[in-house]
C-alpha positions, 0 to 999 in steps of 0.5 A, spaced: 500 500 500 502 506 497 503 511 503 497 516 503 492 511 500 486 508 504 485 501 503 479 499 498 476 495 504 475 501 508 471 504 503 466 498 503 466 498 511 464 505 511 459 504 505 456 498 509 456 501 516 456 508 516 450 511 519 451 518 517 451 515 509 445 511 510 441 516 513 443 521 508 441 517 502 434 515 506 433 522 507 434 524 500 430 518 497 424 520 502 425 527 500 424 525 492 418 521 494 415 527 497 417 532 492 414 528 487 407 527 491 407 535 492 409 537 485 402 538 483 401 543 488 408 547 486 411 545 493 417 541 495 417 536 501 422 542 505 417 547 504 411 542 506 415 541 513 416 549 514 409 550 512 406 545 517 411 547 523 408 554 522 401 551 523 400 553 531 395 557 535 400 562 536 405 565 531 412 561 532 418 565 532 424 564 527 428 561 533 423 556 535 421 554 528 429 553 526 429 549 533 424 544 530 426 543 523 434 543 526 436 548 522 440 554 523 436 561 522 440 563 516 438 556 512 431 557 515 430 564 512 433 562 505 428 556 505 422 561 507 423 566 502 420 562 496 414 562 501 414 569 503 414 571 495 408 566 494 404 570 499 404 563 503 407 565 509 408 572 513 413 575 517 411 580 523 414 583 529 413 581 536 408 585 539 412 585 546 419 585 543 420 588 537 427 584 536 423 578 535 420 576 528 414 571 528 412 567 522 405 565 520 401 562 514 397 566 510 390 564 508 393 562 501 398 558 505 393 555 509 389 553 503 395 550 500 397 546 506 390 543 507 391 541 500 397 538 501 396 534 507 392 528 503 398 528 499 402 527 505 398 522 508 397 518 501 405 518 500 406 516 507 401 510 507 405 508 501 412 508 505 409 505 511 407 499 507 414 498 505 417 499 512 412 493 513 411 495 520 417 498 522 415 505 521 414 506 529 421 503 531 424 507 525 421 514 528 423 512 535 430 511 533 431 517 529 428 521 535 434 518 539 439 521 534 436 528 534 
């Protein structure tokens, strides 16, 4: 083995065992499936997740949404921009602390979310069926990692 090279067996070890690699692959595959389901509505899976995170009794702060979605605020802001431009969400100043920004769905955003939920349910049911009863175990394990 030449100095500074990695044995090919190590590549196989990582390919076959790396939780990060397998998690990333699964996340991309799931995103592609849900992107396809939401395509008729002009939504991505990420936009759906962001919109559903805004569906609360009280408009959430940017920080609380970022925490829920495990995103930094900069990434959240970038992902929010298309929803703001389409008039699906709005940003407002908190009444008690002008430094805090709150996010909410608009009426158009809520209407789109209402249309998206049946698509989510249908695709989710197909995925659950493929998991053959292991979906809840997978959710438990994923929550343990996050």
